[in-house]
KOLFIVO-383760 format. One record per residue (C-alpha): x, y, z; residue number from 1; residue in one letter. Coordinates in nm, 4 decimals. Layout:
          u          v          w    nr   rest
          X          Y          Z   NUM      A
...
//
This chain:
          u          v          w    nr   rest
    -6.7394    -2.6193    -5.8269     1      M
    -6.5801    -2.4195    -5.5440     2      N
    -6.8317    -2.5617    -5.2968     3      V
    -6.7597    -2.9163    -5.4129     4      I
    -6.3821    -2.8690    -5.3926     5      S
    -6.4102    -2.7302    -5.0410     6      Q
    -6.6225    -3.0179    -4.9169     7      T
    -6.3894    -3.2807    -5.0646     8      T
    -6.0691    -3.1184    -4.9407     9      Q
    -5.8902    -3.3485    -4.6898    10      P
    -5.9164    -3.2447    -4.3279    11      E
    -5.5965    -3.0828    -4.1984    12      K
    -5.4498    -3.2735    -3.9060    13      A
    -5.4383    -3.1017    -3.5686    14      T
    -5.1146    -3.0911    -3.3648    15      K
    -5.2446    -3.1846    -3.0199    16      K
    -4.9640    -3.4381    -2.9703    17      R
    -4.7106    -3.1565    -2.9367    18      F
    -4.8989    -3.0120    -2.6408    19      M
    -4.8933    -3.3593    -2.4841    20      V
    -4.5155    -3.3692    -2.5323    21      G
    -4.4868    -3.0320    -2.3573    22      F
    -4.6958    -3.1556    -2.0638    23      L
    -4.4639    -3.4566    -2.0256    24      L
    -4.1630    -3.2243    -2.0449    25      F
    -4.2939    -3.0143    -1.7540    26      L
    -4.3732    -3.3283    -1.5554    27      G
    -4.0181    -3.4580    -1.5962    28      V
    -3.8766    -3.1226    -1.4796    29      I
    -4.0799    -3.1518    -1.1586    30      I
    -3.9890    -3.5212    -1.1278    31      N
    -3.6151    -3.4624    -1.1391    32      Y
    -3.6130    -3.1513    -0.9241    33      M
    -3.7852    -3.3489    -0.6496    34      D
    -3.5500    -3.6449    -0.6741    35      R
    -3.2285    -3.4401    -0.7072    36      S
    -3.2909    -3.1454    -0.4723    37      N
    -3.1408    -3.3531    -0.1912    38      I
    -2.8021    -3.3330    -0.3652    39      S
    -2.8070    -2.9515    -0.3481    40      L
    -2.9128    -2.9641     0.0148    41      A
    -2.6608    -3.2364     0.1052    42      A
    -2.3564    -3.0266     0.2133    43      P
    -2.5666    -2.8165     0.4562    44      L
    -2.8200    -3.0870     0.5425    45      L
    -2.5477    -3.3382     0.6247    46      G
    -2.3816    -3.0895     0.8570    47      K
    -2.7070    -2.9912     1.0317    48      D
    -2.8135    -3.3539     1.0839    49      L
    -2.4612    -3.4808     1.1625    50      N
    -2.4500    -3.7298     0.8732    51      L
    -2.1204    -3.8745     0.7444    52      D
    -2.0478    -3.9751     0.3813    53      S
    -2.1702    -4.3335     0.4281    54      V
    -2.4987    -4.2135     0.5804    55      Q
    -2.5400    -3.9605     0.3001    56      M
    -2.4809    -4.2409     0.0515    57      G
    -2.7662    -4.4323     0.2147    58      L
    -2.9890    -4.1228     0.2017    59      I
    -2.9088    -4.0772    -0.1682    60      F
    -2.9898    -4.4431    -0.2343    61      S
    -3.3127    -4.4548    -0.0300    62      A
    -3.5129    -4.3223    -0.3241    63      F
    -3.3700    -4.5978    -0.5424    64      G
    -3.4803    -4.8847    -0.3191    65      W
    -3.8512    -4.8242    -0.3577    66      S
    -3.8208    -4.6735    -0.7068    67      Y
    -3.6457    -4.9798    -0.8499    68      A
    -3.8352    -5.2490    -0.6589    69      I
    -4.1737    -5.1045    -0.7579    70      L
    -4.1006    -5.0689    -1.1297    71      Q
    -4.2689    -5.3950    -1.2308    72      I
    -4.5759    -5.3443    -1.0074    73      P
    -4.5770    -4.9841    -1.1312    74      G
    -4.5736    -5.1068    -1.4908    75      G
    -4.8776    -5.3255    -1.4193    76      L
    -5.0559    -5.0241    -1.2729    77      I
    -4.9732    -4.8217    -1.5847    78      V
    -5.1438    -5.0875    -1.7978    79      D
    -5.4576    -5.0636    -1.5810    80      R
    -5.5126    -4.6945    -1.5023    81      I
    -5.5435    -4.4111    -1.7525    82      K
    -5.2493    -4.1659    -1.7463    83      P
    -5.4703    -3.8673    -1.6738    84      R
    -5.5653    -4.0038    -1.3311    85      I
    -5.2519    -4.2024    -1.2514    86      L
    -4.9983    -3.9297    -1.3259    87      Y
    -5.1935    -3.6696    -1.1269    88      A
    -5.1969    -3.8989    -0.8212    89      V
    -4.8281    -3.9815    -0.8587    90      L
    -4.7260    -3.6159    -0.8964    91      L
    -4.9283    -3.5117    -0.5946    92      G
    -4.7956    -3.7984    -0.3816    93      G
    -4.4247    -3.7498    -0.4440    94      W
    -4.4575    -3.3710    -0.4171    95      S
    -4.6220    -3.3911    -0.0751    96      I
    -4.3435    -3.6286     0.0363    97      A
    -4.0915    -3.3668    -0.0811    98      T
    -4.2630    -3.0978     0.1264    99      C
    -4.2444    -3.3172     0.4374   100      F
    -3.8684    -3.3638     0.3885   101      Q
    -3.8364    -2.9986     0.4894   102      A
    -3.9511    -3.0947     0.8411   103      L
    -3.7099    -3.3794     0.9230   104      V
    -3.4639    -3.3720     1.2112   105      N
    -3.2793    -3.7015     1.1718   106      G
    -3.1545    -3.9787     0.9472   107      F
    -3.4506    -4.2163     0.9859   108      S
    -3.7242    -3.9686     0.8954   109      A
    -3.5338    -3.8424     0.5928   110      L
    -3.4565    -4.1953     0.4765   111      F
    -3.8231    -4.2931     0.5092   112      G
    -3.9499    -3.9932     0.3137   113      L
    -3.7002    -4.0596     0.0349   114      R
    -3.8418    -4.4135     0.0172   115      V
    -4.1943    -4.2675    -0.0095   116      V
    -4.0718    -4.0345    -0.2847   117      L
    -3.9406    -4.3316    -0.4816   118      G
    -4.2672    -4.5191    -0.4296   119      T
    -4.4764    -4.2493    -0.5956   120      F
    -4.2251    -4.1799    -0.8719   121      E
    -4.1867    -4.5481    -0.9648   122      A
    -4.4629    -4.5640    -1.2309   123      P
    -4.3850    -4.2182    -1.3737   124      S
    -4.1526    -4.3096    -1.6608   125      Y
    -4.3544    -4.6148    -1.7706   126      P
    -4.6490    -4.3718    -1.7772   127      T
    -4.4491    -4.1283    -1.9916   128      N
    -4.3609    -4.4124    -2.2276   129      N
    -4.7225    -4.5235    -2.2566   130      R
    -4.8299    -4.1675    -2.3370   131      V
    -4.5632    -4.1295    -2.6073   132      V
    -4.6397    -4.4715    -2.7552   133      T
    -5.0084    -4.3819    -2.7889   134      S
    -4.9622    -4.0202    -2.9035   135      W
    -4.6635    -4.0287    -3.1427   136      F
    -4.5870    -4.2219    -3.4647   137      P
    -4.2578    -4.4128    -3.4901   138      E
    -4.0902    -4.1494    -3.7083   139      Q
    -4.1414    -3.8849    -3.4353   140      E
    -4.0873    -4.1036    -3.1328   141      R
    -3.7150    -4.0460    -3.0737   142      A
    -3.7614    -3.6691    -3.0970   143      T
    -4.0609    -3.6725    -2.8640   144      S
    -3.8827    -3.9035    -2.6187   145      T
    -3.5728    -3.6831    -2.6318   146      A
    -3.7835    -3.3722    -2.5763   147      F
    -3.9659    -3.4894    -2.2657   148      Y
    -3.6551    -3.6647    -2.1282   149      T
    -3.4590    -3.3417    -2.1721   150      S
    -3.6677    -3.2053    -1.8857   151      G
    -3.4485    -3.4039    -1.6449   152      Q
    -3.1513    -3.1946    -1.7575   153      Y
    -3.2943    -2.8570    -1.8499   154      V
    -3.4929    -2.8264    -1.5281   155      G
    -3.1877    -2.8874    -1.3126   156      I
    -2.9658    -2.6723    -1.5370   157      A
    -3.1882    -2.3659    -1.5260   158      F
    -3.3307    -2.4104    -1.1782   159      F
    -3.0104    -2.5024    -0.9922   160      T
    -2.8885    -2.1406    -0.9527   161      P
    -3.2368    -2.0363    -0.8406   162      M
    -3.2638    -2.3261    -0.5923   163      L
    -2.9181    -2.2470    -0.4525   164      V
    -3.0323    -1.8857    -0.4052   165      Y
    -3.3495    -2.0015    -0.2270   166      I
    -3.1380    -2.2298    -0.0085   167      Q
    -2.9011    -1.9469     0.0812   168      N
    -3.1993    -1.7239     0.1652   169      T
    -3.4416    -1.9661     0.3341   170      F
    -3.2186    -2.2629     0.4138   171      G
    -3.2283    -2.6150     0.2755   172      W
    -3.5704    -2.6700     0.4340   173      R
    -3.7199    -2.3782     0.2409   174      G
    -3.5705    -2.5074    -0.0832   175      M
    -3.7165    -2.8560    -0.0361   176      L
    -4.0605    -2.7152     0.0473   177      F
    -4.0541    -2.4891    -0.2597   178      F
    -3.9842    -2.7737    -0.5028   179      T
    -4.2532    -2.9906    -0.3434   180      G
    -4.5138    -2.7149    -0.3655   181      A
    -4.4455    -2.6715    -0.7388   182      L
    -4.5226    -3.0388    -0.7906   183      G
    -4.8539    -3.0210    -0.6060   184      V
    -4.9620    -2.7347    -0.8315   185      I
    -4.8568    -2.9190    -1.1464   186      Y
    -5.0439    -3.2357    -1.0482   187      S
    -5.3647    -3.0322    -1.0692   188      I
    -5.2608    -2.8804    -1.4030   189      A
    -5.1924    -3.2268    -1.5517   190      W
    -5.5387    -3.3521    -1.4563   191      Y
    -5.7018    -3.0454    -1.6095   192      I
    -5.5182    -3.0493    -1.9434   193      F
    -5.4232    -3.4098    -2.0319   194      Y
    -5.6450    -3.6513    -2.2281   195      R
    -5.5797    -3.9817    -2.4084   196      D
    -5.5820    -3.9481    -2.7911   197      P
    -5.9383    -4.0692    -2.8488   198      K
    -6.0691    -3.8552    -2.5613   199      D
    -5.8864    -3.5420    -2.6753   200      S
    -5.9615    -3.2650    -2.9232   201      K
    -5.7249    -3.4211    -3.1784   202      A
    -5.9184    -3.4642    -3.5029   203      N
    -5.9468    -3.7860    -3.7010   204      E
    -5.6745    -3.6771    -3.9439   205      A
    -5.4195    -3.6501    -3.6634   206      E
    -5.5333    -3.9767    -3.5057   207      L
    -5.4980    -4.1537    -3.8417   208      N
    -5.1524    -4.0031    -3.8920   209      Y
    -5.0426    -4.1348    -3.5507   210      I
    -5.2094    -4.4717    -3.6102   211      R
    -5.0561    -4.5212    -3.9537   212      Q
    -4.7110    -4.4374    -3.8144   213      G
    -4.7322    -4.7121    -3.5522   214      G
    -4.8735    -4.5072    -3.2645   215      G
    -5.1026    -4.7164    -3.0443   216      L
    -5.3948    -4.4751    -3.0503   217      V
    -5.6448    -4.7557    -2.9894   218      D
    -5.4867    -4.9018    -2.6743   219      M
    -5.7553    -5.0356    -2.4417   220      D
    -5.6549    -5.0766    -2.0796   221      G
    -5.9061    -5.3508    -1.9973   222      K
    -5.8014    -5.5550    -2.2998   223      E
    -5.4351    -5.5328    -2.2041   224      K
    -5.4983    -5.6500    -1.8476   225      V
    -5.6959    -5.9506    -1.9708   226      R
    -5.4180    -6.0599    -2.2080   227      K
    -5.1137    -5.9971    -1.9867   228      A
    -4.9740    -6.2903    -1.7868   229      S
    -4.6529    -6.3958    -1.6160   230      W
    -4.5874    -6.6631    -1.8776   231      S
    -4.5882    -6.3900    -2.1413   232      Q
    -4.3537    -6.1842    -1.9249   233      L
    -4.1135    -6.4799    -1.9115   234      K
    -4.1286    -6.5012    -2.2894   235      Y
    -4.0295    -6.1344    -2.3151   236      V
    -3.7394    -6.1912    -2.0739   237      L
    -3.5955    -6.4595    -2.3027   238      K
    -3.5332    -6.1973    -2.5703   239      N
    -3.1640    -6.1125    -2.6170   240      R
    -3.2330    -5.7540    -2.7234   241      N
    -3.4250    -5.6888    -2.4030   242      I
    -3.1275    -5.7928    -2.1896   243      W
    -2.8913    -5.5859    -2.4007   244      G
    -3.0887    -5.2682    -2.3369   245      V
    -3.1382    -5.3638    -1.9694   246      F
    -2.7621    -5.3906    -1.9078   247      I
    -2.6895    -5.0698    -2.0949   248      A
    -2.9655    -4.8851    -1.9106   249      Q
    -2.8098    -4.9748    -1.5758   250      F
    -2.4798    -4.8294    -1.6965   251      C
    -2.6403    -4.5160    -1.8428   252      L
    -2.8460    -4.4526    -1.5298   253      S
    -2.5349    -4.4910    -1.3144   254      S
    -2.3818    -4.1861    -1.4815   255      I
    -2.7019    -3.9897    -1.4259   256      L
    -2.7210    -4.0887    -1.0598   257      W
    -2.3678    -3.9662    -0.9952   258      F
    -2.4748    -3.6215    -1.1176   259      F
    -2.8070    -3.6340    -0.9312   260      L
    -2.6496    -3.7248    -0.5974   261      T
    -2.2755    -3.6795    -0.5377   262      W
    -2.1849    -3.4178    -0.8002   263      F
    -2.2548    -3.1006    -0.5921   264      P
    -2.0778    -3.2544    -0.2919   265      T
    -1.7826    -3.3429    -0.5162   266      Y
    -1.7539    -2.9809    -0.6311   267      L
    -1.7846    -2.8306    -0.2811   268      V
    -1.5949    -3.0759    -0.0625   269      Q
    -1.3432    -3.2260    -0.3060   270      Y
    -1.2874    -2.9383    -0.5490   271      R
    -1.3223    -2.6484    -0.3047   272      G
    -1.6011    -2.4498    -0.4718   273      M
    -1.8233    -2.2130    -0.2774   274      T
    -2.1973    -2.2864    -0.2701   275      F
    -2.2781    -1.9957    -0.5016   276      I
    -2.0099    -2.0908    -0.7540   277      K
    -2.1168    -2.4560    -0.7324   278      M
    -2.4747    -2.3537    -0.8129   279      G
    -2.3695    -2.2003    -1.1433   280      F
    -2.0895    -2.4413    -1.2357   281      M
    -2.3027    -2.7480    -1.1575   282      A
    -2.5634    -2.6287    -1.4059   283      S
    -2.3196    -2.6389    -1.7008   284      L
    -2.3003    -3.0197    -1.7370   285      P
    -2.6809    -3.0337    -1.7231   286      F
    -2.7004    -2.7777    -2.0043   287      L
    -2.4559    -2.9905    -2.2023   288      A
    -2.6717    -3.2982    -2.1410   289      A
    -2.9778    -3.1027    -2.2543   290      Y
    -2.8069    -3.0190    -2.5844   291      V
    -2.6984    -3.3822    -2.6119   292      G
    -3.0407    -3.5363    -2.5747   293      I
    -3.2134    -3.2938    -2.8122   294      L
    -2.9418    -3.3610    -3.0701   295      S
    -2.9876    -3.7333    -3.0177   296      S
    -3.3599    -3.7266    -3.0914   297      G
    -3.3237    -3.5162    -3.4056   298      F
    -3.0322    -3.7245    -3.5377   299      I
    -3.2074    -4.0546    -3.4738   300      S
    -3.5373    -3.9554    -3.6355   301      D
    -3.3477    -3.7972    -3.9280   302      Y
    -3.1735    -4.1302    -3.9905   303      L
    -3.5123    -4.3060    -3.9833   304      I
    -3.6507    -4.0623    -4.2422   305      K
    -3.3411    -4.1199    -4.4575   306      R
    -3.4315    -4.4880    -4.4774   307      G
    -3.1966    -4.6375    -4.2184   308      H
    -3.3182    -4.9218    -3.9985   309      S
    -3.4656    -4.8505    -3.6565   310      I
    -3.1796    -5.0365    -3.4894   311      G
    -2.9071    -4.8373    -3.6667   312      F
    -3.0793    -4.5008    -3.6223   313      A
    -3.1380    -4.5541    -3.2505   314      R
    -2.8014    -4.7138    -3.1682   315      K
    -2.5722    -4.4558    -3.3309   316      I
    -2.6373    -4.1684    -3.0849   317      P
    -2.6615    -4.4036    -2.7856   318      I
    -2.3294    -4.5806    -2.8481   319      V
    -2.1564    -4.2522    -2.9348   320      T
    -2.2899    -4.0901    -2.6199   321      G
    -2.1816    -4.3725    -2.3895   322      L
    -1.8301    -4.3665    -2.5357   323      I
    -1.8138    -3.9894    -2.4776   324      L
    -1.9329    -4.0419    -2.1189   325      A
    -1.6161    -4.2397    -2.0397   326      T
    -1.4327    -3.9033    -2.0511   327      S
    -1.5508    -3.8323    -1.6956   328      I
    -1.2327    -4.0026    -1.5739   329      V
    -1.0359    -3.7118    -1.7249   330      G
    -1.1331    -3.4982    -1.4230   331      A
    -0.8914    -3.7084    -1.2170   332      N
    -0.5960    -3.5706    -1.4114   333      Y
    -0.6611    -3.1947    -1.3901   334      V
    -0.6525    -2.9475    -1.1013   335      Q
    -0.8062    -2.6380    -1.2562   336      D
    -1.1776    -2.6153    -1.1745   337      Q
    -1.2543    -2.5025    -1.5298   338      T
    -1.1073    -2.8212    -1.6755   339      Y
    -1.2917    -3.0308    -1.4168   340      V
    -1.6214    -2.8819    -1.5332   341      I
    -1.5149    -2.9281    -1.8972   342      M
    -1.4679    -3.3033    -1.8506   343      F
    -1.7903    -3.3274    -1.6521   344      M
    -1.9807    -3.1386    -1.9226   345      A
    -1.8387    -3.3577    -2.2010   346      L
    -1.9302    -3.6747    -2.0117   347      A
    -2.2801    -3.5539    -1.9340   348      F
    -2.3273    -3.4375    -2.2940   349      F
    -2.2570    -3.8000    -2.3844   350      G
    -2.5064    -3.9176    -2.1251   351      N
    -2.7686    -3.6898    -2.2792   352      G
    -2.6837    -3.8102    -2.6299   353      L
    -2.7440    -4.1676    -2.5131   354      A
    -3.0657    -4.0963    -2.3219   355      S
    -3.3248    -4.1808    -2.5885   356      I
    -3.3128    -4.5425    -2.4731   357      T
    -3.6862    -4.5471    -2.3976   358      W
    -3.7458    -4.5660    -2.7737   359      V
    -3.6245    -4.9253    -2.7548   360      F
    -3.9038    -5.0058    -2.5108   361      V
    -4.1543    -4.8519    -2.7525   362      S
    -4.0043    -5.0520    -3.0404   363      A
    -3.9526    -5.3874    -2.8641   364      L
    -4.2372    -5.4236    -2.6118   365      A
    -4.5499    -5.6254    -2.7026   366      P
    -4.8336    -5.3782    -2.7597   367      S
    -5.0342    -5.5049    -2.4605   368      H
    -4.7290    -5.5074    -2.2292   369      L
    -4.6001    -5.1543    -2.2853   370      I
    -4.6284    -5.0545    -1.9193   371      G
    -4.4954    -5.3821    -1.7788   372      L
    -4.1979    -5.3947    -2.0160   373      T
    -4.1257    -5.0309    -1.9394   374      G
    -4.1402    -5.1134    -1.5700   375      G
    -3.8850    -5.3933    -1.6104   376      M
    -3.6604    -5.1656    -1.8156   377      F
    -3.6746    -4.8909    -1.5547   378      N
    -3.6244    -5.1454    -1.2751   379      F
    -3.2993    -5.2669    -1.4265   380      M
    -3.1801    -4.9152    -1.4986   381      G
    -3.2598    -4.7822    -1.1549   382      N
    -3.0898    -5.0575    -0.9628   383      L
    -2.8113    -4.8050    -1.0138   384      S
    -3.0055    -4.5607    -0.7965   385      A
    -2.9522    -4.8056    -0.5100   386      I
    -2.5990    -4.9212    -0.5811   387      A
    -2.4161    -4.6177    -0.7201   388      V
    -2.4708    -4.3655    -0.4345   389      P
    -2.3631    -4.6257    -0.1766   390      I
    -2.0609    -4.7446    -0.3768   391      I
    -1.9437    -4.3872    -0.4370   392      I
    -1.9907    -4.3057    -0.0671   393      G
    -1.7663    -4.6001     0.0201   394      I
    -1.5073    -4.5256    -0.2506   395      L
    -1.4856    -4.1599    -0.1448   396      A
    -1.4839    -4.2237     0.2304   397      K
    -1.1081    -4.1731     0.2610   398      G
    -1.1281    -3.8306     0.0962   399      G
    -1.0229    -3.9507    -0.2505   400      N
    -1.2865    -3.9238    -0.5251   401      F
    -1.0695    -4.0595    -0.8080   402      E
    -1.1754    -4.4281    -0.7749   403      P
    -1.5415    -4.3194    -0.7981   404      A
    -1.4840    -4.1488    -1.1345   405      L
    -1.2965    -4.4549    -1.2663   406      V
    -1.5968    -4.6636    -1.1607   407      F
    -1.8439    -4.4402    -1.3487   408      I
    -1.6236    -4.4290    -1.6607   409      S
    -1.5995    -4.8090    -1.6673   410      S
    -1.9771    -4.8472    -1.6518   411      L
    -2.0169    -4.6116    -1.9489   412      A
    -1.7851    -4.8330    -2.1552   413      L
    -1.9781    -5.1477    -2.0576   414      I
    -2.3027    -4.9809    -2.1683   415      G
    -2.1610    -4.8987    -2.5116   416      A
    -2.0342    -5.2543    -2.5569   417      L
    -2.3769    -5.3903    -2.4638   418      S
    -2.5452    -5.2030    -2.7498   419      Y
    -2.2673    -5.2995    -2.9920   420      I
    -2.2486    -5.6721    -2.9166   421      F
    -2.5758    -5.7776    -2.7499   422      I
    -2.8570    -5.5705    -2.9029   423      V
    -2.9333    -5.7012    -3.2510   424      G
    -3.2172    -5.6373    -3.4959   425      K
    -3.4855    -5.4193    -3.3395   426      V
    -3.8437    -5.5389    -3.3898   427      E
    -4.1519    -5.5649    -3.1711   428      R
    -4.1705    -5.8882    -2.9691   429      I
    -4.4741    -6.0976    -3.0613   430      V
    -4.5892    -6.3074    -2.7670   431      V
    -4.7628    -6.6370    -2.8577   432      P
    -5.1285    -6.6610    -2.7586   433      E
    -5.1917    -6.8862    -2.4600   434      E
//
């Protein structure tokens, strides 16, 4: 009887998906260090290369030009190439471009390398979304998305003091080379350790658990390419919910891009902080955002498990976070540096709370257009990477940063209103067969 009971006992599911989430988390840390390290270097770099605020705004935005424009082509690539190969190539490419930034001696070379950086990073988040959609069931998707997305905050929060120390010791060139070299190493690690679900060591019990929860374990790249077409893309773009999340993503990303570009310069040049103090104080809003995004994922998935609709469970933390992010304008009305950081931390906590927006792509996108829809979503969001650094550079040119903070606060309010009034019932778009 004991033998029979042992042979009929259900197989215990493995937990390989959690290792995949950790790999994505590390990749996002590298991703955001390489795109934001220029902001730490900016006060010294701008002085060494004789760049004014308008030129620095253009340098900050250079990444965004290629990153945004290549989102849709990047999404098509994601639907064609397996993440194991694609992500390794992307990581290696943008990391090498980061290393070469340490060698520049003028505006043009730096601008060009930032464009190259954006080119290689363009398909990265659609790749992350494809991995999560294939590896995680719906009831775990907000938490998993929040966890890997938190890498964009926690990496900067914990590494900023270290990078400032490296910059003070080896100069801004040494700091840029260091962050690029880390990425090259991780690109090799990703290729060694990552596998798609059906190619991994996940057992059938875990695969069935993911499959039954709505995870697209059985995605087939060749099948998706055969079915995808521009007429189907146009059908997706007619969906009201899609445009609601597109508008809000532009607003949400605008807040992020302020912190990734102008924030250190704001603290040093407009609030009078030393570089060392800036290194520690600048990390506090990123820590707040890290707490915000982890809280967002847990809250949203908890609401799903309590029986609330996907739309309600996903919108609550996003709308709340965007409303909190409007508090950034409060920094205009205080002089004490502690209160400045307090308002910045509260606003960025809100940004983190709202940053599970990729779950809407997972929930809305047609199953064979996950990468392409994700590319469009990231394209709309990262138009802010082009516009916001330039606009802030112009607004702050006269030495007054207050209009820039009003601008960012207004965008946060528009994003919240978009989710409240435009995004309706959340369900996967079904594209008619041609």
